[in-house]
N, C-alpha and C positions, 0 to 999 in steps of 0.2 A: 504494500500500500504506500502511496506517495503522500507526503505532507505538502498539500497543494499551496498553502499559504507560504511556507518556507521556500518552495521552489519559485513561486511568483516573485517573492522578495529578492531571491538570488538573481533572477533574470533582470530585475530592475536595477539592482546594484551593479551588475556587470554591463549595463547599458544596452542590452539586447531587446528586441521586440520578438514576439512569438512567431510571426511569419519568417523572420530571419533564421530562427532556430529550427523551425519545421523544414525549411529549405536545406539547411545544413545536414539535417538527419535524413533527408530524402523522403519525407512524408508530407501529407497535406496538413494544412493548418487545422482542419477539423480533427484529424487523427491526433495531432499534438494536444488539442484541447481535451479529447477523449482520454488521453493518457494522464494529463494533469488532473482531471476530475475523476480519476480512478474508474473509468468505464472500461478501459483496457490497460494493460501493463506495458511499461517501458521494457524494451529488450536490453540485455546486458550491453550490447554495443552502443545503444542509444544513451544509456546511463554513462558509459565511459566517455562518449563524445560530449555530452552535456557537462560532465565534471571538468573536462579539459577546457571547454569554452568558457564556463562560468568560474573557473579557478577555485573549485570547491576543495576543501580539505577532506581527509578521510572521515573525520567526525561529521562534517556537514553532509557528506555523501550518505553516510549511514542514517543520519537523522532525517534526511529528506526522502530517500528512496526505499528505506527498509523499516518503515514505521509499522509497528504491530497494532492490530485493531484493538 
C-alpha cells in the first residue's frame, strides 16, 4: 500500500508534476493516479525509478511504498 499523501508531498518537493513522472515511467497519467490512490500497485521498477527521480532515502522509500494497512 502506498502512502498517497507522502508520495504527493515528495513529488512537490522534488519539483515534478504527475504527467512528467507518468511519462518517465512509460505509463498514462490515469495509470499513475490509479497507483497513487492504491487502485493498482506500483511495480518494483517503477518504485526504483521514482526513488531515483525524487531522491528518496531508504527510510522514505519504505514509509511511502511499503505502508501496512
